N, C-alpha and C positions, 0 to 999 in steps of 0.2 A: 446538490440534488440527491434524492434518495438512492437512485440506482447508479449514481456516480461515486458513492462513498462506501460501497461494499455490499449492497443488497441486491444481488442478482435476482433474488426472489421477487423483487418489485418491478422488474423490467416490463411486465405486461399487466400491471395492476390497473383495474378499471377505475378505482377510486384514488388514483395517484394524485390527481389535481387537488382534491380536498385535503389530502394528507400533507402535501408539500406546502400548502398555504399556511401551515402552522409553524414553519421554520423561518429563522431569521433571513431576511433578504427576499422572502417569497410571500410576505403577508398579504400584499395587495394583488388582486387579479391582474392588474395592468403590468406589474413587475414580473409576475409569474409568466404571463404570456410573452412578454418581451424576451425573457431569458430562453423560453422554450423555442420561440421563433428563431432566435439567434443561433441556438444549437442546431436547429433544423437546417438553417442556411449553411452552416458549416459542415453539414453532412453527418452529424453525430447521432441524430435521432430522426425518426420518420413517423408519420401517422397519416391516416386517410382523411381527406377533406370531406366532411359529411355533416349534415345537420343533426344526425343521430349521436347522442352522447356516447353510446356504446362503441362507436367507431373511433372516438378520440382516445386512442390508447397508444402512448409513446412507445416506440420500439427502438432499441439500440441497433444502429447499423454496424457493419463490420468495421468501419472507420471509428465509430464510437467505442466499440469493444477494444480496439487496438489502442485507444487513448486512455483506457481505464488504468488507474494506478494498480500496482501489484497487490495492494491490500484487498482488491476485489476477489482474487483467487490465488493465494500464495502456493497452492499445491503444485503448480507448474514449476516453481523454483525448488521445492522440496524433492520433486520427482526427477529433476534433471540428472543426467548421467554424471558420475564423478570419475574422471580419468586419473585423478591423482596429481594433476598439474595445477599449480597455483599461478595466477597472473599477478606479478608484483609491479609496483610503481615506486620509483625513487626520483627525487627532484633536487635540483640545485638552484635555489632562488636566493638572491641576496637578502640579508636580514632587513634591509631598509625597504624592500618591496612588499610592504605590509598588505596593501590592497590586493596585490596579485596572490600572495600567500592565502589571504582570506578567501578569495574566490576559489582557489584550488582546494582548500580545506572543505569549503561548502560543497563543491562538486564531489569530492571523495565521500563525504558523508551521505549525500543524496544518492550516490551510486552504491552505497553500503560497503565500501572498502573497510577493511579492518586495519587498525594502526598497530604495527608490530613493534617498531622502535624508530626513534629519530624521524628521518624522512622516508622511512620504508613502510609502504602500505601494500595490502594485497587483497585479492578477492578470488572466490572459486568460480566466478562467472566467466563466460566466454568473452573474448575480446570483441569490441564493437566499434572499431575505429575511434578510440578515445582521443587520439592525438588531434583529430579534426574537431571533436567536441571542445577540447581545451583551447584550441585555436580560436573558436568562436567566442570564447570568454576572455580574449585578449591575453592569454597565457602562452608564452613562447613554447611551442612544442619541443624545441631543442633543449629546453631546460628540464624536460621530463623524460624518463626512460622507462619503458615497459619491457618486462622479461617474463617468459613463461618457462616453468620447470618444476622439478620436485626437490624438496629439501634433502640435504645430505647429513650424515652424522646422526646425532641423537635428537634432532628437532623433528618430532613426529607431527602428524596432522592434528592430533588431539592437543598437543602442546601449543601449536600455532593458533588453533581456535581459542584456547584458554587465554593466550597472551593478546590476541588481536581484538577480541570483543569482550565486553563485560557481561557475561552470561549470568552472573549473580543478579545484576540489575534487571536483566531481561526476565529472569525467572520470577523476580518480585513483581514485575509488571503483569506477567501472565497470571500469577496467583491472585493479584488484585482483580483482574478482569474476570477470572473464573468465579471469585466470590461475588462479584457484582451480578453475574448471570444467575447464580444460585439463589441469591437473596433478594434481588430487586426486579427480576423479570416479571412484568405484569401478566395477569391471566387473560388470554385472548378472548375468552367467553364474556368477559366484562369490558370489552373493547370500547374505548372512547378515543377520539383523535387527540384530545388534550393529553391524556395519560400516555399515549403512544409517543407523541411529540416530545414530551419531557424526558421519557425514558430513552428515546432514540438519541437525543442530544448528548445525554450522559454516556450512553453506550458508545457512540461514535467517537467521543473524545478519548475514552479509555482504549478503544480499538486502535485509534491513530497512534497513541503512545506506544502500544505494543508493537505495531508494525514499523514505526519510525526507528525503534531501537533494534529490531530483529534483522540480522543480515540475510535471513532466509537461505541458509546454506543447504546444500544437498543432504538428504537424510543420513548418509553414512558419516557425515561430519558432526551430527548433533550430539551435544553433551548429554550425560545421563539425566540431568534435571530439566531438560528442554521439554516444554509442553505446548509448543506452537500448534501442532496438529490437533491436540485436544481442545485448545481454544477455538480453533476453526470449526471443529465438529460441533462443539457446544453452541457456537454462534449460529450456525445453520439451523440447529435444532430449536434455538430460541426464536428464530424468525419464521420458522415453518408455519406455526398457527396464524401469524399475522398475514403471511402470504395467502393462505387459504381464505381469510376474511376479506382482504383487499381485492382479491381476484375473483370473488364470488359475485 
């Protein structure tokens, strides 16, 4: 859905129905309404029951907002306080426990942990009862150790960031995204749902690539070549004219 993939600008769009019908999985009105009703039943969105078209404006509920991926608004992660304490994870899983290792690696990547070396991973995010989460994945919590603290010796925060994440790759993805916005953003005054749908599909794919690779570290930890905030600002600017058209 449009407002579930990063476009807070479309949360109140009056023409949301016609726009969404252009996307895969939403082509038929019956499919569209089925998805919308399902989300309404789950408490993710709400709208007024009325015969007037203007009343049919999906609104994100608080539950819906809480369910949004961090790509919706990464500023909350960039603006989080940095105490200087890293949360590290180390594990001891037998080499033949391949499925368990695979589940753990997937969980670490989804939660944006950085790989420092061997079985040592770390994050700048606050602890959130990760042991329980791993237990729900059938990973023995006793095989995983979480430690919070600051590095000693010559291992600086900047060096940790450099070793744990591939910010060269992240910078390349950000550059590609910025070039896309600069060269391929359609002119809103010449708006057509087909043009917007094609552009939005390409934009969403690039944005997901940027966000999936970015650990969204607090601002004090950002490398010099990091352009995450710039990408976010440019993205909001690119969608601003479309918001005005769709909400008019």
